[in-house]
All heavy atoms as TSV, in Angstrom:
chain	resi	resn	atom	element	x	y	z
A	1	MET	N	N	110.327	149.510	104.807
A	1	MET	CA	C	109.971	149.934	106.133
A	1	MET	C	C	111.189	150.056	107.058
A	1	MET	O	O	111.042	150.293	108.233
A	1	MET	CB	C	108.995	148.922	106.746
A	1	MET	CG	C	107.605	149.033	106.177
A	1	MET	SD	S	106.921	150.543	106.743
A	1	MET	CE	C	105.244	150.113	106.920
A	2	ASN	N	N	112.336	149.876	106.484
A	2	ASN	CA	C	113.547	149.938	107.292
A	2	ASN	C	C	113.857	151.362	107.731
A	2	ASN	O	O	114.553	151.572	108.725
A	2	ASN	CB	C	114.709	149.380	106.492
A	2	ASN	CG	C	115.839	148.919	107.387
A	2	ASN	OD1	O	115.712	148.872	108.597
A	2	ASN	ND2	N	116.967	148.621	106.771
A	3	TYR	N	N	113.331	152.365	107.011
A	3	TYR	CA	C	113.566	153.758	107.361
A	3	TYR	C	C	112.911	154.126	108.681
A	3	TYR	O	O	113.290	155.119	109.317
A	3	TYR	CB	C	113.117	154.670	106.255
A	3	TYR	CG	C	111.635	154.706	106.031
A	3	TYR	CD1	C	110.850	155.621	106.680
A	3	TYR	CD2	C	111.032	153.792	105.171
A	3	TYR	CE1	C	109.491	155.647	106.496
A	3	TYR	CE2	C	109.654	153.824	104.988
A	3	TYR	CZ	C	108.889	154.741	105.652
A	3	TYR	OH	O	107.530	154.767	105.461
A	4	LEU	N	N	111.911	153.384	109.122
A	4	LEU	CA	C	111.242	153.722	110.399
A	4	LEU	C	C	112.171	153.567	111.586
A	4	LEU	O	O	111.976	154.208	112.614
A	4	LEU	CB	C	110.011	152.837	110.559
A	4	LEU	CG	C	108.834	153.117	109.620
A	4	LEU	CD1	C	107.710	152.130	109.863
A	4	LEU	CD2	C	108.351	154.532	109.811
A	5	LYS	N	N	113.158	152.674	111.452
A	5	LYS	CA	C	114.129	152.515	112.546
A	5	LYS	C	C	114.990	153.749	112.700
A	5	LYS	O	O	115.436	154.051	113.810
A	5	LYS	CB	C	115.032	151.292	112.271
A	5	LYS	CG	C	114.277	149.998	112.367
A	5	LYS	CD	C	115.205	148.826	112.119
A	5	LYS	CE	C	114.423	147.543	112.197
A	5	LYS	NZ	N	115.270	146.373	111.953
A	6	PHE	N	N	115.234	154.467	111.595
A	6	PHE	CA	C	116.087	155.641	111.662
A	6	PHE	C	C	115.340	156.919	112.059
A	6	PHE	O	O	115.940	157.819	112.613
A	6	PHE	CB	C	116.775	155.858	110.295
A	6	PHE	CG	C	117.686	154.718	109.951
A	6	PHE	CD1	C	117.366	153.888	108.887
A	6	PHE	CD2	C	118.821	154.456	110.668
A	6	PHE	CE1	C	118.212	152.837	108.562
A	6	PHE	CE2	C	119.650	153.402	110.381
A	6	PHE	CZ	C	119.355	152.594	109.301
A	7	THR	N	N	114.038	156.954	111.805
A	7	THR	CA	C	113.308	158.166	112.134
A	7	THR	C	C	113.199	158.380	113.670
A	7	THR	O	O	113.180	159.505	114.104
A	7	THR	CB	C	111.885	158.154	111.531
A	7	THR	OG1	O	111.202	156.993	112.002
A	7	THR	CG2	C	111.955	158.166	110.037
A	8	GLN	N	N	113.173	157.301	114.404
A	8	GLN	CA	C	113.074	157.481	115.864
A	8	GLN	C	C	114.364	158.132	116.385
A	8	GLN	O	O	114.309	158.935	117.302
A	8	GLN	CB	C	112.838	156.140	116.543
A	8	GLN	CG	C	113.923	155.113	116.404
A	8	GLN	CD	C	113.552	153.803	117.042
A	8	GLN	OE1	O	112.576	153.709	117.743
A	8	GLN	NE2	N	114.319	152.775	116.786
A	9	TYR	N	N	115.510	157.848	115.768
A	9	TYR	CA	C	116.735	158.465	116.213
A	9	TYR	C	C	116.839	159.921	115.723
A	9	TYR	O	O	117.491	160.723	116.369
A	9	TYR	CB	C	117.929	157.657	115.744
A	9	TYR	CG	C	117.964	156.312	116.435
A	9	TYR	CD1	C	117.737	155.142	115.738
A	9	TYR	CD2	C	118.146	156.204	117.792
A	9	TYR	CE1	C	117.705	153.896	116.350
A	9	TYR	CE2	C	118.160	154.982	118.459
A	9	TYR	CZ	C	117.934	153.852	117.722
A	9	TYR	OH	O	117.929	152.656	118.360
A	10	ALA	N	N	116.150	160.233	114.654
A	10	ALA	CA	C	116.091	161.647	114.208
A	10	ALA	C	C	115.304	162.455	115.238
A	10	ALA	O	O	115.666	163.601	115.539
A	10	ALA	CB	C	115.446	161.738	112.845
A	11	TYR	N	N	114.224	161.858	115.773
A	11	TYR	CA	C	113.471	162.552	116.831
A	11	TYR	C	C	114.324	162.731	118.083
A	11	TYR	O	O	114.284	163.773	118.727
A	11	TYR	CB	C	112.199	161.784	117.191
A	11	TYR	CG	C	111.082	161.908	116.221
A	11	TYR	CD1	C	110.524	160.783	115.628
A	11	TYR	CD2	C	110.577	163.162	115.859
A	11	TYR	CE1	C	109.466	160.923	114.725
A	11	TYR	CE2	C	109.535	163.294	114.958
A	11	TYR	CZ	C	108.999	162.163	114.391
A	11	TYR	OH	O	107.965	162.283	113.508
A	12	LEU	N	N	115.101	161.740	118.409
A	12	LEU	CA	C	115.998	161.824	119.607
A	12	LEU	C	C	117.006	162.944	119.403
A	12	LEU	O	O	117.262	163.747	120.302
A	12	LEU	CB	C	116.654	160.504	119.856
A	12	LEU	CG	C	117.587	160.448	121.061
A	12	LEU	CD1	C	116.802	160.708	122.372
A	12	LEU	CD2	C	118.296	159.126	121.129
A	13	LEU	N	N	117.618	162.975	118.226
A	13	LEU	CA	C	118.629	164.024	117.951
A	13	LEU	C	C	117.998	165.404	117.982
A	13	LEU	O	O	118.554	166.330	118.626
A	13	LEU	CB	C	119.254	163.789	116.586
A	13	LEU	CG	C	120.272	164.796	116.148
A	13	LEU	CD1	C	121.501	164.769	117.058
A	13	LEU	CD2	C	120.681	164.550	114.703
A	14	ALA	N	N	116.810	165.573	117.399
A	14	ALA	CA	C	116.145	166.874	117.422
A	14	ALA	C	C	115.773	167.252	118.848
A	14	ALA	O	O	115.901	168.423	119.231
A	14	ALA	CB	C	114.895	166.818	116.535
A	15	GLY	N	N	115.303	166.299	119.642
A	15	GLY	CA	C	114.952	166.577	121.022
A	15	GLY	C	C	116.164	167.048	121.846
A	15	GLY	O	O	116.072	167.950	122.664
A	16	ILE	N	N	117.307	166.376	121.613
A	16	ILE	CA	C	118.523	166.773	122.340
A	16	ILE	C	C	118.941	168.208	121.923
A	16	ILE	O	O	119.319	169.010	122.789
A	16	ILE	CB	C	119.622	165.758	122.096
A	16	ILE	CG1	C	119.286	164.439	122.813
A	16	ILE	CG2	C	120.985	166.290	122.568
A	16	ILE	CD1	C	120.204	163.289	122.465
A	17	LEU	N	N	118.872	168.473	120.635
A	17	LEU	CA	C	119.268	169.825	120.167
A	17	LEU	C	C	118.328	170.892	120.705
A	17	LEU	O	O	118.803	171.980	121.110
A	17	LEU	CB	C	119.306	169.855	118.649
A	17	LEU	CG	C	120.394	169.020	117.987
A	17	LEU	CD1	C	120.279	169.064	116.485
A	17	LEU	CD2	C	121.783	169.515	118.409
A	18	PHE	N	N	117.022	170.632	120.710
A	18	PHE	CA	C	116.102	171.594	121.285
A	18	PHE	C	C	116.294	171.744	122.777
A	18	PHE	O	O	116.133	172.852	123.308
A	18	PHE	CB	C	114.645	171.203	120.985
A	18	PHE	CG	C	114.176	171.605	119.624
A	18	PHE	CD1	C	113.739	170.653	118.710
A	18	PHE	CD2	C	114.134	172.931	119.261
A	18	PHE	CE1	C	113.274	171.009	117.464
A	18	PHE	CE2	C	113.682	173.314	117.994
A	18	PHE	CZ	C	113.261	172.342	117.098
A	19	ALA	N	N	116.626	170.665	123.468
A	19	ALA	CA	C	116.880	170.773	124.917
A	19	ALA	C	C	118.113	171.594	125.203
A	19	ALA	O	O	118.128	172.422	126.149
A	19	ALA	CB	C	117.012	169.375	125.508
A	20	ILE	N	N	119.149	171.420	124.419
A	20	ILE	CA	C	120.379	172.236	124.576
A	20	ILE	C	C	120.066	173.706	124.311
A	20	ILE	O	O	120.515	174.596	125.048
A	20	ILE	CB	C	121.496	171.710	123.651
A	20	ILE	CG1	C	121.966	170.352	124.156
A	20	ILE	CG2	C	122.652	172.694	123.586
A	20	ILE	CD1	C	122.928	169.650	123.193
A	21	ASN	N	N	119.289	173.968	123.272
A	21	ASN	CA	C	118.885	175.338	122.943
A	21	ASN	C	C	118.054	175.958	124.074
A	21	ASN	O	O	118.244	177.116	124.438
A	21	ASN	CB	C	118.145	175.362	121.624
A	21	ASN	CG	C	117.865	176.767	121.159
A	21	ASN	OD1	O	118.521	177.721	121.547
A	21	ASN	ND2	N	116.865	176.924	120.314
A	22	ALA	N	N	117.125	175.198	124.602
A	22	ALA	CA	C	116.294	175.701	125.689
A	22	ALA	C	C	117.116	175.989	126.939
A	22	ALA	O	O	116.906	176.985	127.605
A	22	ALA	CB	C	115.193	174.669	126.037
A	23	PHE	N	N	118.076	175.126	127.209
A	23	PHE	CA	C	118.945	175.355	128.376
A	23	PHE	C	C	119.808	176.599	128.191
A	23	PHE	O	O	119.972	177.400	129.117
A	23	PHE	CB	C	119.821	174.136	128.629
A	23	PHE	CG	C	120.673	174.230	129.854
A	23	PHE	CD1	C	120.065	174.153	131.126
A	23	PHE	CD2	C	122.024	174.418	129.757
A	23	PHE	CE1	C	120.850	174.235	132.263
A	23	PHE	CE2	C	122.789	174.533	130.882
A	23	PHE	CZ	C	122.222	174.441	132.139
A	24	ALA	N	N	120.313	176.806	126.968
A	24	ALA	CA	C	121.105	177.989	126.699
A	24	ALA	C	C	120.256	179.260	126.806
A	24	ALA	O	O	120.733	180.286	127.324
A	24	ALA	CB	C	121.744	177.905	125.318
A	25	GLU	N	N	119.037	179.197	126.309
A	25	GLU	CA	C	118.137	180.370	126.409
A	25	GLU	C	C	117.715	180.631	127.855
A	25	GLU	O	O	117.563	181.759	128.275
A	25	GLU	CB	C	116.918	180.186	125.535
A	25	GLU	CG	C	117.186	180.259	124.056
A	25	GLU	CD	C	115.966	180.022	123.217
A	25	GLU	OE1	O	114.894	179.653	123.743
A	25	GLU	OE2	O	116.078	180.150	121.967
A	26	TRP	N	N	117.571	179.584	128.638
A	26	TRP	CA	C	117.202	179.713	130.048
A	26	TRP	C	C	118.308	180.393	130.803
A	26	TRP	O	O	118.071	181.266	131.675
A	26	TRP	CB	C	116.905	178.371	130.619
A	26	TRP	CG	C	116.475	178.360	132.052
A	26	TRP	CD1	C	115.610	179.220	132.660
A	26	TRP	CD2	C	116.908	177.451	133.073
A	26	TRP	NE1	N	115.464	178.880	133.987
A	26	TRP	CE2	C	116.241	177.792	134.252
A	26	TRP	CE3	C	117.780	176.378	133.076
A	26	TRP	CZ2	C	116.473	177.105	135.438
A	26	TRP	CZ3	C	117.969	175.671	134.263
A	26	TRP	CH2	C	117.317	176.055	135.413
A	27	ASN	N	N	119.544	180.030	130.542
A	27	ASN	CA	C	120.676	180.651	131.237
A	27	ASN	C	C	120.885	182.092	130.845
A	27	ASN	O	O	121.418	182.882	131.628
A	27	ASN	CB	C	121.979	179.836	130.966
A	27	ASN	CG	C	122.047	178.604	131.800
A	27	ASN	OD1	O	121.400	178.505	132.855
A	27	ASN	ND2	N	122.829	177.638	131.353
A	28	SER	N	N	120.526	182.472	129.634
A	28	SER	CA	C	120.712	183.838	129.182
A	28	SER	C	C	119.545	184.743	129.549
A	28	SER	O	O	119.594	185.932	129.311
A	28	SER	CB	C	120.960	183.895	127.672
A	28	SER	OG	O	119.782	183.496	126.981
A	29	GLY	N	N	118.478	184.166	130.096
A	29	GLY	CA	C	117.342	184.949	130.536
A	29	GLY	C	C	116.289	185.148	129.476
A	29	GLY	O	O	115.338	185.901	129.676
A	30	LYS	N	N	116.427	184.515	128.328
A	30	LYS	CA	C	115.438	184.623	127.283
A	30	LYS	C	C	114.307	183.643	127.522
A	30	LYS	O	O	114.383	182.797	128.391
A	30	LYS	CB	C	116.068	184.309	125.924
A	30	LYS	CG	C	117.137	185.275	125.478
A	30	LYS	CD	C	117.684	184.874	124.135
A	30	LYS	CE	C	118.799	185.819	123.695
A	30	LYS	NZ	N	119.381	185.394	122.421
A	31	SER	N	N	113.273	183.775	126.695
A	31	SER	CA	C	112.130	182.845	126.820
A	31	SER	C	C	112.500	181.512	126.191
A	31	SER	O	O	112.902	181.466	125.038
A	31	SER	CB	C	110.922	183.433	126.111
A	31	SER	OG	O	109.865	182.497	126.152
A	32	TYR	N	N	112.373	180.471	126.953
A	32	TYR	CA	C	112.774	179.132	126.487
A	32	TYR	C	C	111.551	178.218	126.323
A	32	TYR	O	O	111.734	177.018	126.113
A	32	TYR	CB	C	113.744	178.500	127.467
A	32	TYR	CG	C	113.196	178.331	128.872
A	32	TYR	CD1	C	112.582	177.166	129.250
A	32	TYR	CD2	C	113.281	179.362	129.792
A	32	TYR	CE1	C	112.050	177.024	130.540
A	32	TYR	CE2	C	112.762	179.213	131.060
A	32	TYR	CZ	C	112.165	178.048	131.400
A	32	TYR	OH	O	111.628	177.893	132.660
A	33	ALA	N	N	110.357	178.740	126.346
A	33	ALA	CA	C	109.156	177.891	126.328
A	33	ALA	C	C	109.012	177.145	125.003
A	33	ALA	O	O	108.675	175.948	125.021
A	33	ALA	CB	C	107.922	178.782	126.556
A	34	ILE	N	N	109.250	177.785	123.915
A	34	ILE	CA	C	109.078	177.115	122.600
A	34	ILE	C	C	110.080	175.997	122.421
A	34	ILE	O	O	109.726	174.882	122.040
A	34	ILE	CB	C	109.179	178.129	121.445
A	34	ILE	CG1	C	108.117	179.215	121.561
A	34	ILE	CG2	C	109.102	177.448	120.088
A	34	ILE	CD1	C	106.706	178.689	121.379
A	35	SER	N	N	111.333	176.271	122.703
A	35	SER	CA	C	112.364	175.213	122.574
A	35	SER	C	C	112.138	174.080	123.558
A	35	SER	O	O	112.329	172.920	123.190
A	35	SER	CB	C	113.759	175.828	122.820
A	35	SER	OG	O	114.086	176.752	121.811
A	36	GLY	N	N	111.745	174.410	124.755
A	36	GLY	CA	C	111.437	173.367	125.740
A	36	GLY	C	C	110.251	172.511	125.332
A	36	GLY	O	O	110.260	171.305	125.513
A	37	MET	N	N	109.253	173.150	124.747
A	37	MET	CA	C	108.068	172.425	124.312
A	37	MET	C	C	108.429	171.475	123.145
A	37	MET	O	O	108.041	170.307	123.139
A	37	MET	CB	C	106.981	173.382	123.850
A	37	MET	CG	C	105.717	172.719	123.395
A	37	MET	SD	S	104.438	173.873	122.914
A	37	MET	CE	C	105.222	174.643	121.490
A	38	PHE	N	N	109.231	171.971	122.187
A	38	PHE	CA	C	109.657	171.114	121.062
A	38	PHE	C	C	110.542	169.982	121.558
A	38	PHE	O	O	110.484	168.855	121.032
A	38	PHE	CB	C	110.366	171.917	119.984
A	38	PHE	CG	C	109.440	172.664	119.075
A	38	PHE	CD1	C	109.711	173.959	118.724
A	38	PHE	CD2	C	108.335	172.051	118.561
A	38	PHE	CE1	C	108.856	174.658	117.897
A	38	PHE	CE2	C	107.468	172.718	117.703
A	38	PHE	CZ	C	107.750	174.037	117.364
A	39	ALA	N	N	111.396	170.226	122.544
A	39	ALA	CA	C	112.235	169.184	123.096
A	39	ALA	C	C	111.396	168.079	123.704
A	39	ALA	O	O	111.636	166.865	123.526
A	39	ALA	CB	C	113.201	169.760	124.111
A	40	ALA	N	N	110.375	168.475	124.491
A	40	ALA	CA	C	109.515	167.490	125.143
A	40	ALA	C	C	108.703	166.687	124.105
A	40	ALA	O	O	108.572	165.474	124.203
A	40	ALA	CB	C	108.548	168.200	126.076
A	41	ILE	N	N	108.233	167.375	123.055
A	41	ILE	CA	C	107.464	166.664	122.025
A	41	ILE	C	C	108.362	165.688	121.286
A	41	ILE	O	O	107.978	164.540	121.011
A	41	ILE	CB	C	106.836	167.690	121.046
A	41	ILE	CG1	C	105.696	168.436	121.746
A	41	ILE	CG2	C	106.330	167.021	119.782
A	41	ILE	CD1	C	105.171	169.604	120.955
A	42	CYS	N	N	109.577	166.087	120.915
A	42	CYS	CA	C	110.492	165.218	120.202
A	42	CYS	C	C	110.856	163.986	121.058
A	42	CYS	O	O	110.933	162.888	120.525
A	42	CYS	CB	C	111.732	165.983	119.777
A	42	CYS	SG	S	111.444	167.121	118.419
A	43	LEU	N	N	111.129	164.194	122.315
A	43	LEU	CA	C	111.455	163.083	123.171
A	43	LEU	C	C	110.289	162.145	123.355
A	43	LEU	O	O	110.428	160.893	123.369
A	43	LEU	CB	C	111.993	163.569	124.528
A	43	LEU	CG	C	113.343	164.267	124.447
A	43	LEU	CD1	C	113.714	164.815	125.836
A	43	LEU	CD2	C	114.417	163.330	123.942
A	44	PHE	N	N	109.087	162.687	123.461
A	44	PHE	CA	C	107.878	161.842	123.525
A	44	PHE	C	C	107.738	161.015	122.235
A	44	PHE	O	O	107.452	159.825	122.298
A	44	PHE	CB	C	106.643	162.693	123.750
A	44	PHE	CG	C	105.375	161.938	123.560
A	44	PHE	CD1	C	104.937	161.045	124.542
A	44	PHE	CD2	C	104.603	162.097	122.405
A	44	PHE	CE1	C	103.757	160.343	124.347
A	44	PHE	CE2	C	103.457	161.377	122.210
A	44	PHE	CZ	C	103.005	160.493	123.196
A	45	LEU	N	N	107.910	161.687	121.098
A	45	LEU	CA	C	107.790	160.967	119.814
A	45	LEU	C	C	108.872	159.883	119.660
A	45	LEU	O	O	108.607	158.845	119.062
A	45	LEU	CB	C	107.886	161.947	118.637
A	45	LEU	CG	C	106.631	162.781	118.435
A	45	LEU	CD1	C	106.883	163.839	117.367
A	45	LEU	CD2	C	105.482	161.906	118.049
A	46	PHE	N	N	110.073	160.101	120.202
A	46	PHE	CA	C	111.099	159.069	120.155
A	46	PHE	C	C	110.649	157.821	120.865
A	46	PHE	O	O	110.712	156.723	120.314
A	46	PHE	CB	C	112.395	159.589	120.761
A	46	PHE	CG	C	113.392	158.506	121.052
A	46	PHE	CD1	C	114.078	157.883	120.013
A	46	PHE	CD2	C	113.653	158.113	122.352
A	46	PHE	CE1	C	114.984	156.863	120.279
A	46	PHE	CE2	C	114.565	157.108	122.613
A	46	PHE	CZ	C	115.226	156.492	121.586
A	47	PHE	N	N	110.183	157.970	122.098
A	47	PHE	CA	C	109.760	156.799	122.860
A	47	PHE	C	C	108.502	156.176	122.285
A	47	PHE	O	O	108.336	154.930	122.295
A	47	PHE	CB	C	109.551	157.178	124.341
A	47	PHE	CG	C	110.848	157.438	125.032
A	47	PHE	CD1	C	111.153	158.692	125.481
A	47	PHE	CD2	C	111.769	156.429	125.220
A	47	PHE	CE1	C	112.354	158.966	126.129
A	47	PHE	CE2	C	112.959	156.644	125.882
A	47	PHE	CZ	C	113.267	157.921	126.322
A	48	PHE	N	N	107.583	156.977	121.738
A	48	PHE	CA	C	106.394	156.457	121.126
A	48	PHE	C	C	106.745	155.631	119.891
A	48	PHE	O	O	106.235	154.525	119.716
A	48	PHE	CB	C	105.424	157.593	120.766
A	48	PHE	CG	C	104.189	157.147	120.091
A	48	PHE	CD1	C	103.170	156.567	120.838
A	48	PHE	CD2	C	104.020	157.286	118.724
A	48	PHE	CE1	C	101.995	156.127	120.224
A	48	PHE	CE2	C	102.860	156.839	118.096
A	48	PHE	CZ	C	101.850	156.265	118.857
A	49	ARG	N	N	107.589	156.174	119.006
A	49	ARG	CA	C	107.964	155.460	117.777
A	49	ARG	C	C	108.751	154.192	118.124
A	49	ARG	O	O	108.643	153.171	117.432
A	49	ARG	CB	C	108.793	156.351	116.871
A	49	ARG	CG	C	108.050	157.547	116.350
A	49	ARG	CD	C	107.138	157.176	115.277
A	49	ARG	NE	N	107.897	156.806	114.112
A	49	ARG	CZ	C	107.431	156.881	112.876
A	49	ARG	NH1	N	106.239	157.343	112.673
A	49	ARG	NH2	N	108.161	156.506	111.855
A	50	ARG	N	N	109.564	154.241	119.143
A	50	ARG	CA	C	110.349	153.091	119.576
A	50	ARG	C	C	109.439	151.950	120.016
A	50	ARG	O	O	109.610	150.796	119.635
A	50	ARG	CB	C	111.298	153.487	120.677
A	50	ARG	CG	C	112.273	152.440	121.070
A	50	ARG	CD	C	113.238	153.025	122.069
A	50	ARG	NE	N	114.142	151.999	122.521
A	50	ARG	CZ	C	114.979	152.168	123.475
A	50	ARG	NH1	N	115.061	153.322	124.101
A	50	ARG	NH2	N	115.779	151.193	123.830
A	51	ARG	N	N	108.437	152.291	120.833
A	51	ARG	CA	C	107.490	151.268	121.284
A	51	ARG	C	C	106.661	150.718	120.133
A	51	ARG	O	O	106.418	149.520	120.038
A	51	ARG	CB	C	106.562	151.868	122.341
A	51	ARG	CG	C	105.774	150.803	123.087
A	51	ARG	CD	C	104.853	151.427	124.111
A	51	ARG	NE	N	103.544	151.395	123.469
A	51	ARG	CZ	C	102.568	152.260	123.664
A	51	ARG	NH1	N	102.768	153.233	124.494
A	51	ARG	NH2	N	101.436	152.165	123.062
A	52	PHE	N	N	106.258	151.590	119.225
A	52	PHE	CA	C	105.478	151.172	118.079
A	52	PHE	C	C	106.279	150.261	117.156
A	52	PHE	O	O	105.778	149.264	116.654
A	52	PHE	CB	C	105.005	152.399	117.293
A	52	PHE	CG	C	104.163	152.060	116.101
A	52	PHE	CD1	C	102.870	151.624	116.248
A	52	PHE	CD2	C	104.691	152.164	114.825
A	52	PHE	CE1	C	102.083	151.318	115.135
A	52	PHE	CE2	C	103.917	151.876	113.724
A	52	PHE	CZ	C	102.611	151.453	113.894
A	53	ALA	N	N	107.578	150.537	116.971
A	53	ALA	CA	C	108.430	149.710	116.120
A	53	ALA	C	C	108.623	148.331	116.733
A	53	ALA	O	O	108.643	147.312	116.018
A	53	ALA	CB	C	109.783	150.400	115.927
A	54	LYS	N	N	108.752	148.278	118.050
A	54	LYS	CA	C	108.890	146.947	118.701
A	54	LYS	C	C	107.644	146.130	118.564
A	54	LYS	O	O	107.718	144.921	118.317
A	54	LYS	CB	C	109.243	147.145	120.184
A	54	LYS	CG	C	110.672	147.552	120.424
A	54	LYS	CD	C	110.980	147.671	121.901
A	54	LYS	CE	C	112.399	148.141	122.109
A	54	LYS	NZ	N	112.720	148.230	123.534
A	55	LYS	N	N	106.486	146.781	118.709
A	55	LYS	CA	C	105.209	146.065	118.514
A	55	LYS	C	C	105.087	145.559	117.089
A	55	LYS	O	O	104.617	144.457	116.834
A	55	LYS	CB	C	104.004	146.946	118.857
A	55	LYS	CG	C	103.758	147.096	120.311
A	55	LYS	CD	C	102.450	147.921	120.494
A	55	LYS	CE	C	102.112	148.044	121.946
A	55	LYS	NZ	N	100.855	148.768	122.119
A	56	PHE	N	N	105.501	146.372	116.139
A	56	PHE	CA	C	105.430	145.993	114.716
A	56	PHE	C	C	106.327	144.812	114.427
A	56	PHE	O	O	105.938	143.911	113.697
A	56	PHE	CB	C	105.802	147.192	113.866
A	56	PHE	CG	C	105.515	147.035	112.431
A	56	PHE	CD1	C	104.210	147.076	111.966
A	56	PHE	CD2	C	106.537	146.866	111.523
A	56	PHE	CE1	C	103.910	146.901	110.615
A	56	PHE	CE2	C	106.251	146.720	110.168
A	56	PHE	CZ	C	104.927	146.737	109.737
A	57	GLU	N	N	107.531	144.791	115.001
A	57	GLU	CA	C	108.452	143.666	114.783
A	57	GLU	C	C	107.913	142.387	115.421
A	57	GLU	O	O	108.000	141.318	114.805
A	57	GLU	CB	C	109.817	144.013	115.375
A	57	GLU	CG	C	110.641	144.925	114.535
A	57	GLU	CD	C	112.015	145.158	115.138
A	57	GLU	OE1	O	112.431	144.388	116.053
A	57	GLU	OE2	O	112.675	146.108	114.716
A	58	GLU	N	N	107.365	142.486	116.617
A	58	GLU	CA	C	106.826	141.295	117.269
A	58	GLU	C	C	105.632	140.739	116.487
A	58	GLU	O	O	105.451	139.513	116.403
A	58	GLU	CB	C	106.386	141.617	118.703
A	58	GLU	CG	C	107.574	141.865	119.618
A	58	GLU	CD	C	107.135	142.272	121.003
A	58	GLU	OE1	O	105.888	142.240	121.289
A	58	GLU	OE2	O	108.000	142.677	121.802
A	59	ARG	N	N	104.830	141.604	115.915
A	59	ARG	CA	C	103.674	141.138	115.158
A	59	ARG	C	C	104.123	140.450	113.869
A	59	ARG	O	O	103.510	139.462	113.446
A	59	ARG	CB	C	102.791	142.320	114.815
A	59	ARG	CG	C	101.481	141.902	114.147
A	59	ARG	CD	C	100.596	143.034	113.900
A	59	ARG	NE	N	101.227	143.899	112.880
A	59	ARG	CZ	C	100.676	144.992	112.383
A	59	ARG	NH1	N	99.526	145.390	112.836
A	59	ARG	NH2	N	101.294	145.688	111.485
A	60	ASN	N	N	105.197	140.909	113.273
A	60	ASN	CA	C	105.724	140.288	112.047
A	60	ASN	C	C	106.414	138.968	112.330
A	60	ASN	O	O	106.526	138.149	111.425
A	60	ASN	CB	C	106.650	141.223	111.313
A	60	ASN	CG	C	105.897	142.317	110.571
A	60	ASN	OD1	O	104.697	142.188	110.297
A	60	ASN	ND2	N	106.584	143.397	110.255
A	61	LYS	N	N	106.909	138.761	113.511
A	61	LYS	CA	C	107.611	137.526	113.855
A	61	LYS	C	C	106.646	136.354	114.052
A	61	LYS	O	O	107.018	135.208	113.878
A	61	LYS	CB	C	108.471	137.696	115.095
A	61	LYS	CG	C	109.696	138.532	114.870
A	61	LYS	CD	C	110.536	138.627	116.127
A	61	LYS	CE	C	111.728	139.486	115.888
A	61	LYS	NZ	N	112.545	139.633	117.107
A	62	LYS	N	N	105.412	136.650	114.446
A	62	LYS	CA	C	104.423	135.599	114.662
A	62	LYS	C	C	104.070	134.947	113.330
A	62	LYS	O	O	103.865	135.650	112.329
A	62	LYS	CB	C	103.198	136.130	115.358
A	62	LYS	CG	C	103.443	136.551	116.779
A	62	LYS	CD	C	102.166	137.017	117.443
A	62	LYS	CE	C	102.458	137.483	118.853
A	62	LYS	NZ	N	101.237	137.985	119.495
A	63	PRO	N	N	103.916	133.602	113.308
A	63	PRO	CA	C	103.559	132.938	112.055
A	63	PRO	C	C	102.138	133.172	111.602
A	63	PRO	O	O	101.271	133.572	112.201
A	63	PRO	CB	C	103.773	131.480	112.340
A	63	PRO	CG	C	103.985	131.322	113.796
A	63	PRO	CD	C	104.188	132.681	114.352
């Protein structure tokens, strides 16, 4: 289950890359809706997985 700690950072990295892509498309006048939507979803999943991992660790620490 140690891989779950790394997947949240993969979501963060993907969210940052999609946000950079959306910003570049926005400045060039192209449609940035898809990249912006993926960036928002990835950032949401990062925070969701982070909270879930903390709850899982706290539950395992209890005797």
